[in-house]
C-alpha positions in Angstrom: 0.7 -3.0 16.4 -2.9 -2.9 14.9 -3.3 -2.2 11.2 -5.1 0.9 10.1 -8.2 0.4 7.8 -6.2 2.0 5.0 -3.4 -0.6 5.4 -5.9 -3.4 5.7 -7.3 -2.4 2.2 -3.8 -2.9 0.7 -3.6 -6.6 1.8 -4.0 -9.3 -0.8 -4.0 -12.1 1.7 -4.2 -12.7 5.4 -2.2 -14.5 8.1 -2.1 -18.3 7.6 -3.0 -18.1 3.9 -0.9 -20.0 1.4 0.6 -18.0 -1.5 2.9 -18.7 -4.4 5.9 -16.3 -4.3 7.9 -16.6 -7.5 11.3 -16.9 -5.9 10.4 -19.3 -3.1 7.4 -21.3 -4.3 4.6 -22.0 -1.9 4.8 -19.9 1.3 2.5 -19.5 4.3 1.8 -16.0 5.5 3.1 -16.2 9.0 2.5 -12.5 9.9 1.7 -9.1 8.5 3.5 -6.4 10.5 5.5 -3.2 10.3 9.2 -3.7 9.9 11.9 -1.0 10.2 13.5 -0.8 6.8 16.4 1.7 6.4 14.8 4.8 7.9 11.2 4.0 7.7 8.7 1.5 9.0 6.9 -0.5 6.2 4.0 -2.9 6.3 5.4 -6.3 5.4 4.2 -9.9 4.8 6.3 -12.4 6.7 6.4 -15.5 4.5 7.5 -18.9 5.5 8.5 -20.9 2.4 7.2 -24.5 2.8 10.2 -26.1 1.1 13.0 -24.0 2.6 12.5 -24.6 6.3 15.1 -22.1 7.6 14.0 -19.2 5.4 11.8 -16.3 6.3 10.9 -13.8 3.6 9.9 -10.2 4.4 8.0 -8.6 1.5 6.7 -5.1 1.6 2.9 -5.1 1.1 3.0 -2.3 -1.4 6.1 -3.4 -3.3 5.9 -4.4 -7.0 7.1 -7.9 -6.1 4.1 -8.3 -3.8 1.8 -7.2 -6.6 3.5 -9.1 -9.5 5.2 -12.1 -8.0 2.9 -13.2 -5.2 -0.4 -15.0 -5.9 -2.9 -17.0 -3.9 -2.5 -20.7 -4.2 -5.0 -22.1 -6.8 -8.0 -24.2 -5.6 -8.6 -27.7 -7.0 -11.3 -26.3 -9.2 -8.9 -23.6 -10.6 -6.3 -26.3 -11.2 -8.8 -28.3 -13.3 -9.8 -25.2 -15.2 -6.1 -24.4 -15.8 -5.6 -27.8 -17.3 -8.7 -27.4 -19.5 -7.6 -23.9 -20.6 -4.1 -25.2 -21.5 -5.6 -27.6 -24.0 -7.0 -24.6 -26.0 -3.7 -22.9 -26.5 -1.7 -23.0 -29.8 1.0 -25.7 -29.9 3.1 -23.9 -32.6 6.8 -24.4 -31.9 8.9 -21.2 -32.1 12.0 -22.3 -34.0 14.3 -19.4 -33.1 15.8 -20.5 -29.8 16.5 -16.9 -28.6 13.0 -15.8 -29.3 11.6 -18.9 -27.7 13.6 -18.4 -24.6 12.6 -14.8 -24.3 8.9 -15.8 -24.7 9.2 -18.5 -22.1 11.1 -16.3 -19.6 8.4 -13.7 -20.0 5.7 -16.3 -19.3 7.5 -17.6 -16.2 7.9 -14.1 -14.9 4.2 -13.4 -15.4 3.1 -16.3 -13.3 0.0 -17.2 -15.3 -0.4 -20.9 -14.5 -2.2 -21.7 -17.8 0.7 -20.4 -19.8 3.3 -22.1 -17.5 1.5 -25.4 -17.9 1.5 -24.7 -21.6 5.3 -24.4 -21.5 5.5 -27.7 -19.7 3.3 -29.3 -22.4 5.0 -27.8 -25.4 8.6 -28.4 -24.2 7.6 -31.9 -23.0 6.3 -32.7 -26.5 9.4 -31.2 -28.1 11.7 -33.0 -25.8 10.1 -36.4 -26.5 10.2 -35.7 -30.3 13.9 -34.5 -30.1 15.0 -37.6 -28.1 13.1 -39.9 -30.4 15.0 -38.4 -33.4 18.3 -39.0 -31.5 18.9 -35.2 -31.2 19.9 -33.1 -28.2 17.4 -31.1 -26.3 18.7 -27.5 -26.0 20.1 -26.7 -22.5 18.2 -23.5 -22.4 14.9 -25.4 -23.1 15.8 -27.9 -20.4 16.3 -25.2 -17.8 13.0 -23.5 -18.6 11.3 -26.9 -18.7 12.7 -27.8 -15.3 11.6 -24.4 -13.8 8.1 -24.5 -15.3 7.7 -28.2 -14.2 8.8 -27.4 -10.7 6.4 -24.4 -10.4 3.4 -26.4 -11.6 4.3 -29.7 -9.8 4.9 -28.0 -6.4 1.6 -26.0 -6.4 -0.6 -28.8 -7.9 0.8 -31.4 -5.5 0.3 -29.1 -2.5 -3.3 -28.2 -3.4 -4.4 -31.6 -4.5 -2.6 -33.3 -1.5 -0.8 -35.7 -3.8 2.9 -36.6 -4.3 4.8 -34.5 -6.9 5.3 -37.7 -8.9 1.4 -38.0 -9.2 0.9 -34.5 -10.7 1.7 -35.5 -14.4 -0.6 -38.6 -14.2 -3.3 -36.3 -12.7 -3.0 -33.8 -15.6 -3.0 -36.6 -18.2 -6.1 -38.1 -16.7 -7.9 -34.7 -16.9 -6.7 -34.2 -20.5 -8.0 -37.6 -21.6 -11.6 -36.9 -20.3 
């Protein structure tokens, strides 16, 4: 079925584009088509998650999730700018664990890569400091650190065409310039 001009205006990406969808990471847009959902046909993106081979994700084009949780994959230039912008952010540690977790969860939900990379940086620094002092790194901080690191590493490795293990050295090299 051919899309109307009105429906085409709603689209944020096209078939074969790569996007980051919060729940599944990097996905390729396999198709954009109408799907019968409950009693109505809705225009949907059909996403193929890169790292979950057997999954297909159907996401309504005009859903809040499509607007808030799906973003085009960054370009190499945007990645370099993201790294640069992260260096300008405040490194103040929020001592209240509950407030810190709420702040970090909100950032992860928002999907702003500059802020997500900032989480990786700030928690990475705190983790190193905590371990050096012989103390335990909070489990809640570890979970957020792991999620943020996975989000950044997956996208940066994909775009830069490098191994995930090469992402942190790439970032450090950019920071040192």
